[in-house]
C-alpha positions, 0 to 999 in steps of 0.5 A: 099839922102832922105827927107820925107814931111808929109802934115798937116791934108791932106784931110782937105786942099782940098776945095770941089766944091760948087755943091758937098757940098750938097752930104756931108751934115750931120745932127746934133742936131743943124741942117744941115751942109755941108763940105767945105773941103774934110773930112776923111772917104769918100770912094772916098777921097783917090783917089781924094786926090791922083789924086790932089797930082799927078797933083800938083807934076807933073814934079818934079824930084826925087819926089814920093807921096802916099797920104799925104806922099811925098818922095824926092830923089837924088844922092847928096846933091846939087841936093837934095837941088834943088829937095827939094826946088822945091817941097816945092815951089810947095806946097807953090804955091798951099797953102799946109801946112806941119807938120814939126815935122813929116818931115825928111830932108837929110837922108841917109835912110828913112822908107816909106810905110813899107820899108826902102830905102837907097842907096843900095836898098829897105829893109824890115822894122825891126819893120814890120818884128818883128810883122810878126815873133812874130805873133802867130800860126793861130787858124782859117781861119780868123787869117791865112788870116791876117798872109798871108796878112802881109807876102804877103806885103813883098812877093817880098823879099821871093823867091818862096813864092807861092810854099812855102806857098802852104800848108797854102793856101790849108786851105783857100779853102772852101772845105777843113776843118780847120786842122793845120797839122805838115806840116802847122806848119813847113811852118809857121815857115819856112816862118818867117825864110825866111823873116828874111834872105831876102836880099835887092832889088836893085834900078832900073837903066834905064842905065843898061840892064834888064833881065826878068826871068820867070818860070811857072808850072801847078799851079804857075807863077813867074818872077823877074827883074834883072839889069845886071852890069859888076861886079854884078847882083841883083834882082830889083823886084820879083813876084810869084803867083798862 
């Protein structure tokens, strides 16, 4: 089971120490004001907030957190209720408020950080995949970088992604002038097709033996983690880079 908890106005729930408030002074037509709560837009705000949340939720079983998005997991309803109760009590202990309309409880599958997670493993998000597949042909380096950034977010789902995208990466080199060739168009199309056919990555199981498979060439490196079961083996993660 899975539950998602969203914090209400995340950063603004964090108090700023008095000696640090001077650094957050703003000048307005009504005079100088200092923030007493952590404001949005501060460069260090995400790391400070993440550090605080890691400390607050430390030791809770089946709980992960990315900024204000908390994911609670378990293998059955009973343990999920226990994990969820412990998480909500911990948030209450530290005076943190949740936004109930954005929370999801006791789900068989949830979308978290651009991925769909269920009992079988980690999947790509259909809406995110559609955005990539519907992306128009790049007309310049900037547009190509944007497309590759979207695609690389799901790079672990695409076997040999570095080799597949080699013709496109060549266009990013400063010494190469922009020339969208037939090979580039075919690579662009094949990358989308490969993403559509991608399979789920299995959950990591510490009880199963893990095989690390590595490969390399003069220009590329790659690896994948494969948990071995008596009746099957599926990849848990995949890495491929230059």
